[in-house]
C-alpha positions in Angstrom: -10.4 -0.6 11.7 -9.7 2.9 9.1 -6.3 3.8 8.7 -4.9 6.7 6.8 -1.1 6.6 5.7 0.5 10.2 4.4 3.7 10.4 2.6 5.9 11.5 -0.3 6.7 9.0 -2.5 10.9 9.3 -1.9 11.8 6.7 -3.8 11.0 4.1 -7.1 13.5 1.5 -8.2 13.6 -2.2 -10.7 13.0 -4.7 -8.1 14.3 -8.1 -8.6 12.2 -9.8 -11.2 12.4 -8.2 -15.2 10.4 -5.5 -14.9 9.9 -5.1 -11.9 9.4 -1.4 -9.9 8.7 -1.4 -6.1 8.1 2.7 -5.1 9.0 3.7 -1.2 6.8 6.0 1.0 7.2 7.1 4.0 4.5 8.1 6.6 6.1 9.1 9.8 7.3 6.4 10.9 5.9 4.0 8.3 8.1 3.2 5.5 5.6 1.5 2.8 7.1 0.0 -0.4 5.0 -1.3 -3.0 4.8 -2.7 -6.6 4.3 0.3 -8.5 2.2 -1.4 -11.9 2.4 1.5 -14.2 -1.2 0.5 -16.7 -2.3 0.5 -12.6 -1.5 3.2 -10.9 1.1 5.6 -11.7 2.8 7.3 -9.9 5.8 9.3 -9.4 9.4 9.8 -6.8 7.8 13.3 -5.1 4.7 12.9 -5.7 2.5 13.3 -2.0 -0.3 10.9 -1.3 -3.0 9.2 1.3 -3.3 4.9 1.9 -6.8 4.7 3.1 -7.1 1.5 4.4 -10.4 0.4 5.4 -12.5 -2.7 6.0 -15.3 -1.2 4.9 -16.1 -1.0 0.8 -15.6 2.8 0.6 -18.5 4.9 -1.1 -16.8 7.4 -3.3 -14.7 4.7 -5.0 -14.2 7.1 -7.9 -12.4 10.5 -5.8 -9.1 7.7 -6.1 -6.5 6.6 -8.4 -6.3 3.1 -7.4 -8.4 1.0 -5.6 -8.8 -3.0 -4.1 -9.7 -5.1 -1.2 -7.1 -7.7 -0.6 -6.1 -9.9 2.4 -2.5 -10.1 5.2 -0.7 -12.7 4.2 2.0 -13.0 7.1 1.6 -12.5 10.7 2.6 -9.0 12.1 4.2 -10.2 14.5 6.9 -12.9 13.7 7.9 -10.6 10.8 8.1 -6.9 12.4 6.6 -5.3 9.3 3.3 -5.8 7.4 3.0 -7.6 4.0 -0.5 -6.7 1.9 -1.6 -8.6 -1.6 -4.3 -7.4 -3.2 -4.4 -9.7 -6.1 -1.2 -10.0 -5.5 -0.2 -6.4 -6.2 2.5 -6.3 -2.7 2.1 -3.7 -0.2 5.2 -3.6 2.6 4.0 -2.0 6.1 6.9 -1.3 7.9 7.1 -1.5 11.4 3.8 -3.4 11.5 0.1 -1.4 10.9 -1.7 -3.7 13.2 -4.1 -5.8 10.2 -5.2 -9.0 11.3 -5.0 -12.3 9.9 -8.4 -13.7 7.5 -9.5 -10.2 7.4 -10.2 -8.6 3.5 -9.1 -5.4 3.7 -9.9 -2.6 1.1 -6.6 -0.1 0.8 -7.4 2.6 -1.9 -4.7 5.7 -3.2 -5.0 9.3 -3.6 -3.3 11.8 -4.8 -2.7 14.2 -2.2 
């Protein structure tokens, strides 16, 4: 399974937690909202990003601005979204993107 989403960061806003920032990107019909940790990933509103999701570890890690592995947090069919966690950094995809429970996925982001 490999999936690539490409889009523009539409907004960056404060989250419900103190100091939390949320970035929102749209790729076709899929909206992606994720925790923006400035020390780990430094994306800005208006930047074009590519998000790559795969079960295999990418061989060319140096080309990415952010890369990590994580797991599906929810049952997509019950919630109507994909909630994916990498080291506690949450990525929400609406509608679901078809990840499987109990599988490790790599999510890597590069500026396009």
